[in-house]
C-alpha positions as CSV (number, residue, x, y, z in Angstrom):
1,M,4.7,-129.6,-79.3
2,E,5.6,-125.9,-79.4
3,N,9.2,-125.1,-78.9
4,N,8.8,-122.1,-76.5
5,L,10.7,-122.7,-73.3
6,K,7.9,-121.1,-71.3
7,M,5.6,-124.0,-72.3
8,I,7.6,-126.1,-69.7
9,P,6.1,-126.0,-66.2
10,G,8.4,-124.0,-63.9
11,I,10.0,-122.0,-66.7
12,G,9.1,-118.3,-66.5
13,K,10.8,-115.3,-68.0
14,N,13.8,-115.5,-65.6
15,M,14.5,-119.2,-66.0
16,E,14.0,-118.8,-69.8
17,Q,16.8,-116.2,-69.8
18,H,19.0,-118.5,-67.7
19,L,18.6,-121.3,-70.3
20,I,19.1,-119.0,-73.3
21,R,22.3,-117.6,-71.8
22,A,23.5,-121.2,-71.0
23,G,23.0,-122.1,-74.7
24,Y,19.5,-123.7,-74.7
25,P,17.2,-121.3,-76.7
26,D,14.3,-123.7,-77.1
27,I,12.8,-127.0,-76.0
28,A,14.5,-128.9,-78.9
29,S,17.9,-127.9,-77.6
30,L,17.2,-129.6,-74.2
31,R,16.6,-133.0,-75.7
32,K,19.0,-135.7,-74.6
33,Q,20.9,-133.2,-72.4
34,E,22.3,-133.9,-68.9
35,P,20.5,-131.5,-66.4
36,E,23.7,-131.3,-64.3
37,G,25.6,-130.1,-67.4
38,I,23.0,-127.5,-68.1
39,Y,23.2,-126.3,-64.4
40,L,27.0,-126.0,-64.7
41,K,26.8,-124.1,-67.9
42,D,24.2,-121.8,-66.2
43,C,26.6,-121.1,-63.4
44,V,29.4,-120.2,-65.8
45,A,27.0,-118.0,-67.8
46,Q,25.9,-116.2,-64.7
47,G,29.5,-115.9,-63.4
48,E,28.5,-117.3,-60.0
49,K,26.9,-120.4,-58.4
50,V,23.2,-120.5,-59.2
51,D,20.7,-121.7,-56.7
52,R,20.4,-125.5,-56.8
53,C,16.7,-125.2,-57.4
54,A,17.6,-124.4,-61.0
55,L,19.0,-127.9,-61.3
56,Y,15.6,-129.3,-60.3
57,V,13.9,-127.1,-63.0
58,Y,16.4,-128.4,-65.6
59,R,15.7,-132.0,-64.6
60,L,12.0,-131.4,-65.2
61,A,12.7,-129.5,-68.5
62,V,14.9,-132.2,-69.9
63,H,12.3,-134.9,-69.1
64,Y,9.6,-132.7,-70.7
65,A,11.7,-132.2,-73.8
66,D,12.6,-135.9,-74.1
67,H,9.0,-137.1,-73.6
68,A,7.0,-134.8,-75.8
69,G,5.8,-132.7,-73.0
70,K,4.7,-135.5,-70.7
71,L,5.6,-135.6,-67.0
72,P,5.2,-138.4,-64.5
73,P,2.0,-137.9,-62.4
74,D,4.1,-137.6,-59.2
75,K,6.6,-135.1,-60.8
76,Q,4.5,-132.2,-62.1
77,N,6.4,-129.4,-60.3
78,W,10.0,-128.5,-60.3
79,W,10.4,-129.2,-56.6
80,D,9.4,-132.8,-57.2
81,W,12.7,-133.3,-59.0
82,Q,15.0,-132.4,-56.1
83,D,17.6,-134.7,-54.6
84,K,16.3,-137.5,-52.5
């Protein structure tokens, strides 16, 4: 598996920069992380509350990192990871 953040579905240039500023420069750095913790670090790095949709992207990204790039069939998009 490549280690480029943009390999993760839902991560484009903007979200890649959010992750890098929050201290997650590559896929390996996301392994075994708590998405809520990543979201809080992102808010601190941005100096403001970040849209909650970013949390859903981080949930997908951590799962992707922890499962060698595999996502559940019903959770292929960032919006599939929102609060129920």
